[in-house]
C-alpha positions in Angstrom: -4.7 -48.8 40.2 -5.9 -52.2 39.3 -5.6 -53.9 36.0 -9.4 -53.6 35.2 -9.7 -49.9 35.8 -10.2 -47.7 32.8 -7.8 -44.8 32.3 -9.2 -42.0 30.2 -7.9 -38.6 29.2 -10.0 -35.5 29.9 -12.6 -34.9 27.2 -11.3 -31.4 26.5 -7.8 -32.6 25.8 -9.1 -35.3 23.4 -11.2 -32.8 21.5 -8.3 -30.3 21.3 -6.2 -33.1 19.9 -8.6 -34.9 17.6 -10.4 -31.9 16.1 -7.4 -30.3 14.4 -6.2 -33.7 13.3 -9.6 -34.5 11.7 -9.7 -31.1 10.0 -6.2 -31.6 8.7 -7.2 -35.0 7.2 -10.3 -33.5 5.7 -8.3 -30.7 4.1 -5.8 -33.3 2.8 -8.5 -35.4 1.2 -10.3 -32.3 -0.2 -7.1 -31.2 -2.1 -6.4 -34.8 -3.3 -9.9 -35.0 -4.6 -9.5 -31.8 -6.6 -6.2 -33.2 -8.0 -7.9 -36.5 -8.8 -10.8 -34.9 -10.6 -8.5 -33.1 -13.0 -6.5 -36.2 -13.9 -7.3 -39.3 -15.9 -9.8 -41.8 -14.4 -7.2 -44.6 -14.1 -4.7 -42.4 -12.4 -7.4 -41.0 -10.1 -8.6 -44.4 -9.1 -5.0 -45.5 -8.4 -4.3 -42.4 -6.3 -7.5 -42.9 -4.2 -6.7 -46.6 -3.7 -3.1 -45.8 -2.6 -4.3 -43.0 -0.3 -7.0 -45.3 1.3 -4.4 -48.0 1.8 -1.9 -45.6 3.4 -4.7 -44.1 5.6 -5.8 -47.5 6.8 -2.2 -48.7 7.5 -1.5 -45.5 9.5 -4.7 -45.8 11.5 -4.2 -49.5 12.2 -0.5 -49.1 13.2 -1.4 -46.2 15.5 -4.2 -48.1 17.2 -2.0 -51.1 17.7 0.8 -49.0 19.1 -1.6 -47.2 21.5 -3.0 -50.6 22.6 0.5 -51.9 23.2 1.5 -48.9 25.3 -1.7 -49.1 27.4 -1.0 -52.8 28.1 2.5 -51.9 29.2 1.2 -49.1 31.5 -1.5 -51.3 33.0 1.1 -54.0 33.8 3.4 -51.4 35.4 6.2 -52.3 33.0 7.4 -49.5 30.7 10.2 -51.1 28.8 13.7 -50.5 30.0 12.8 -47.3 31.9 12.0 -47.2 35.6 10.7 -44.5 37.8 13.4 -42.2 39.2 14.1 -42.8 42.8 16.3 -40.2 44.5 19.3 -42.0 46.0 19.7 -42.1 49.7 23.2 -41.5 50.9 23.7 -42.6 54.5 27.4 -43.5 54.4 30.4 -43.2 52.3 32.6 -46.0 50.8 34.5 -46.3 54.1 31.3 -46.8 56.1 31.4 -43.4 57.8 27.9 -41.8 58.3 27.2 -38.7 56.2 25.9 -35.8 58.3 24.1 -32.9 56.5 23.4 -30.1 59.0 20.9 -27.4 58.3 18.9 -29.0 55.6 17.2 -25.9 54.2 20.5 -24.0 53.5 22.0 -27.2 52.1 19.6 -27.0 49.2 20.6 -23.4 48.6 24.3 -23.8 49.1 26.5 -23.0 46.2 29.5 -24.9 47.7 30.1 -27.1 50.7 32.9 -27.5 53.2 33.4 -31.2 54.0 34.8 -32.1 57.4 35.9 -35.8 57.5 37.4 -37.7 60.4 37.6 -41.4 61.2 34.0 -41.5 62.6 31.9 -39.3 60.3 31.8 -37.0 57.3 30.0 -33.6 57.8 28.8 -31.4 55.0 28.3 -27.7 55.7 26.7 -25.5 53.1 28.1 -22.0 52.2 26.8 -19.4 49.9 29.3 -18.0 47.4 29.5 -14.3 47.6 30.7 -12.5 44.5 32.4 -9.2 45.0 31.7 -6.7 42.3 34.9 -6.0 40.4 35.4 -2.7 38.9 36.8 -2.7 35.4 39.6 -0.3 34.6 38.4 2.6 32.5 39.3 2.4 28.9 41.1 5.4 27.5 39.0 7.3 24.9 39.8 6.6 21.3 
């Protein structure tokens, strides 16, 4: 992705996010309007001014934060986090090559037997088999 490409969310996701938020804000202002109408004019004016200031500050800070995050994403730098890269283990601390035989069972193994000698280290997967243990019967009370 180049720096000049536009990245947009799907329209359905935006509508599902913004519609409930807009309806919530409308409900919020509706109830504050009802409260303001029943109070004195000076108090109502102050309440409306404070709510407008809070709304504008929330909107502005949100837009600035979104712009900041988009700029970070476009540059490929996302703060202190990096993309996870699965480590590749080819040798141990002594320089012996690590040999994983039978790769598909290795993913399903519950425990491994490790055979190490001077030249290499081999990992062999094994499945743990649990035997069902019968509990002794409790005497009736």
